[in-house]
Backbone bond lengths (Angstrom), bond angles and torsions (degrees), N, CA, C in turn:
res aa  C-N    CA-C-N  psi(-1)  N-CA   C-N-CA  omega(-1)  CA-C   N-CA-C  phi
1 M - - - 1.457 - - 1.522 110.56 -
2 Y 1.336 116.76 -40.95 1.461 119.58 -177.82 1.529 111.67 -67.95
3 V 1.327 116.84 -34.28 1.465 120.20 179.00 1.519 109.79 -65.63
4 V 1.320 116.71 -44.36 1.464 121.01 178.73 1.516 110.06 -62.48
5 K 1.324 116.14 -43.17 1.465 120.49 -179.48 1.526 110.45 -64.14
6 A 1.333 117.42 -42.06 1.461 121.12 179.51 1.522 110.49 -65.03
7 D 1.340 117.04 -43.47 1.464 120.28 178.45 1.522 111.08 -62.80
8 L 1.310 116.86 -41.31 1.461 120.74 179.44 1.522 110.38 -65.22
9 N 1.323 116.86 -43.45 1.468 119.83 178.21 1.523 110.88 -61.23
10 R 1.330 117.85 -40.73 1.458 121.42 179.18 1.528 110.35 -64.60
11 L 1.327 117.05 -41.66 1.465 120.51 177.19 1.524 111.55 -62.08
12 L 1.319 115.65 -42.71 1.467 119.47 -178.56 1.523 111.61 -66.02
13 E 1.328 116.67 -36.60 1.464 120.12 179.56 1.526 111.10 -65.18
14 K 1.331 117.32 -36.54 1.463 121.66 -176.87 1.529 112.90 -86.42
15 A 1.303 117.73 -16.20 1.464 121.36 -172.79 1.521 112.05 -74.73
16 R 1.316 114.12 143.82 1.465 119.25 173.14 1.520 109.82 -75.80
17 N 1.325 115.39 -35.47 1.457 120.24 179.83 1.536 108.46 -128.05
18 P 1.335 116.92 91.50 1.470 120.55 -177.49 1.528 113.36 -58.19
19 R 1.323 116.43 -30.65 1.464 119.20 -179.67 1.531 111.25 -63.43
20 L 1.329 116.57 -42.39 1.462 120.26 177.96 1.527 111.22 -64.13
21 V 1.324 115.89 -38.65 1.464 119.96 178.37 1.522 109.68 -63.04
22 L 1.320 116.72 -45.45 1.465 120.26 179.66 1.525 111.61 -64.31
23 E 1.317 117.05 -40.86 1.465 120.14 178.84 1.525 110.97 -63.24
24 A 1.323 116.89 -42.96 1.465 120.49 178.37 1.527 110.47 -64.99
25 Y 1.326 115.93 -40.38 1.464 120.98 179.02 1.528 110.23 -62.93
26 L 1.322 116.61 -43.48 1.465 120.39 179.11 1.527 111.55 -66.30
27 E 1.320 117.09 -37.24 1.468 120.16 175.86 1.528 110.66 -61.73
28 D 1.332 115.89 -42.83 1.466 119.74 177.59 1.523 110.73 -61.65
29 L 1.322 116.48 -42.42 1.465 120.06 179.06 1.522 111.06 -63.99
30 E 1.322 117.13 -38.55 1.466 120.70 177.59 1.528 110.68 -62.96
31 Q 1.324 116.73 -41.16 1.467 120.11 178.53 1.524 111.08 -64.24
32 V 1.320 116.29 -41.59 1.464 120.20 177.95 1.523 109.76 -63.44
33 L 1.319 116.61 -41.44 1.459 120.77 178.80 1.530 111.02 -63.18
34 E 1.320 117.57 -42.67 1.471 121.36 177.55 1.525 111.02 -61.29
35 Q 1.328 116.24 -42.39 1.465 120.00 178.89 1.525 110.68 -64.58
36 A 1.316 116.51 -41.12 1.465 120.51 179.35 1.525 110.62 -64.31
37 R 1.309 116.74 -41.63 1.470 120.08 178.28 1.529 111.28 -64.85
38 A 1.316 116.74 -41.07 1.466 120.29 178.73 1.528 110.47 -63.76
39 L 1.318 116.32 -41.52 1.462 120.43 177.92 1.521 110.83 -64.34
40 R 1.331 116.46 -42.85 1.466 120.71 177.71 1.524 110.51 -59.69
41 D 1.317 116.94 -45.46 1.465 120.89 -179.23 1.529 111.34 -63.72
42 A 1.328 116.45 -39.96 1.465 120.03 178.09 1.525 110.58 -65.18
43 E 1.327 116.66 -40.59 1.468 120.53 179.08 1.526 110.85 -65.45
44 R 1.312 116.55 -40.07 1.473 119.90 177.55 1.524 111.16 -62.46
45 A 1.320 115.80 -44.35 1.467 120.04 -179.99 1.524 110.65 -62.57
46 E 1.317 116.40 -42.22 1.464 120.14 178.79 1.528 110.65 -64.52
47 H 1.319 116.40 -41.93 1.469 120.59 178.29 1.523 110.67 -60.77
48 E 1.317 116.90 -44.95 1.466 120.97 179.19 1.528 111.21 -63.41
49 M 1.324 116.56 -38.02 1.461 120.33 178.71 1.531 110.35 -63.14
50 Y 1.333 116.33 -46.09 1.465 119.43 -179.73 1.519 111.67 -69.16
51 A 1.318 117.91 -34.92 1.466 120.67 177.24 1.526 110.23 -63.34
52 A 1.323 116.93 -41.20 1.466 120.81 177.55 1.526 110.34 -64.96
53 R 1.311 116.65 -39.94 1.478 120.57 178.84 1.529 110.26 -63.03
54 V 1.326 117.18 -42.20 1.468 121.09 178.24 1.523 110.20 -62.33
55 R 1.336 116.98 -43.31 1.471 119.99 178.03 1.523 111.08 -60.02
56 D 1.329 115.97 -44.14 1.466 120.18 179.92 1.527 111.37 -63.24
57 L 1.317 116.52 -42.87 1.466 119.91 -179.50 1.525 111.66 -67.04
58 R 1.327 116.65 -37.59 1.468 119.34 177.47 1.526 110.75 -65.57
59 A 1.318 116.68 -40.32 1.467 120.27 177.81 1.526 110.04 -64.08
60 A 1.314 116.95 -41.68 1.467 120.61 178.33 1.526 110.71 -64.22
61 A 1.321 116.80 -39.09 1.465 120.34 179.06 1.526 110.68 -64.69
62 R 1.329 116.86 -41.90 1.472 119.82 177.72 1.526 110.91 -62.48
63 S 1.317 115.92 -41.94 1.463 120.69 179.26 1.530 110.92 -62.53
64 M 1.316 116.12 -45.20 1.470 119.80 179.84 1.528 111.00 -65.92
65 E 1.324 116.46 -36.51 1.465 119.67 178.53 1.531 110.49 -63.84
66 K 1.327 116.55 -42.60 1.471 120.30 177.74 1.527 110.72 -61.68
67 K 1.327 116.51 -43.18 1.464 120.48 179.10 1.528 110.84 -63.77
68 A 1.322 116.47 -39.82 1.464 120.16 179.50 1.523 110.72 -65.23
69 L 1.341 116.38 -40.71 1.468 119.58 178.59 1.528 111.15 -64.84
70 L 1.325 116.85 -37.42 1.468 120.20 177.23 1.530 111.28 -64.35
71 C 1.309 116.65 -35.03 1.466 120.36 179.23 1.529 111.42 -67.95
72 L 1.322 116.54 -28.00 1.461 120.34 -178.44 1.520 112.65 -80.73
73 E 1.302 117.07 -13.59 1.477 119.85 -178.65 1.500 112.69 -77.04
């Protein structure tokens, strides 16, 4: 955080129009935030997909176990 703050302060000191620098900086931060949210959403979707797959496989394993026990009777 301090590095970003120091870099921003240095940019503002050198800028002819600090407001434009801040607006551009905020736009960049918004883009990073959008990318982070998209990545989070993709990770959630992938997690849900794998969780569903695990549930399906566990159900299949229970079914096969029941069938195997019936064969042993």
